[in-house]
C-alpha positions, 0 to 999 in steps of 0.5 A: 500500500502506498504510504500516502494513502495511510492516515496520520495520527498522534496520541501525544502531539509529538510522535506521528503514526501511520495507519490504514485504520482510524486513530487508535485512541478513537478506536479504543474509545469506541470499544471500551467507552467512557472509562477509556476516554476519561483515562486518556484525558487524564493521561494527556493532561499529565503528559502536558503538565496540566495536572498531577494525578494522585496515582501514577497512570503508568509504571515502568519497572526495571528488573535489572540490578545493574545499569548497562547504559544501553537501554534505548528508551532510557535518558540516562544512557551516556556514551562517555559513561559507557566508555568509562565503565565498560572499556576494560 
C-alpha cells in the first residue's frame, strides 16, 4: 500500500503514526467507552503538565540490578559513561 494513502495520527502531539485504520485512541474509545476516554484525558493532561494525578497512570519497572547504559528508551544512557565503565 502506498504510504500516502495511510492516515496520520498522534496520541501525544509529538510522535506521528501511520495507519490504514482510524486513530487508535478513537478506536479504543469506541470499544471500551467512557472509562477509556476519561483515562486518556487524564493521561494527556499529565503528559502536558496540566495536572498531577494522585496515582501514577503508568509504571515502568526495571528488573535489572545493574545499569548497562544501553537501554534505548532510557535518558540516562551516556556514551562517555559507557566508555568509562565498560572499556576494560
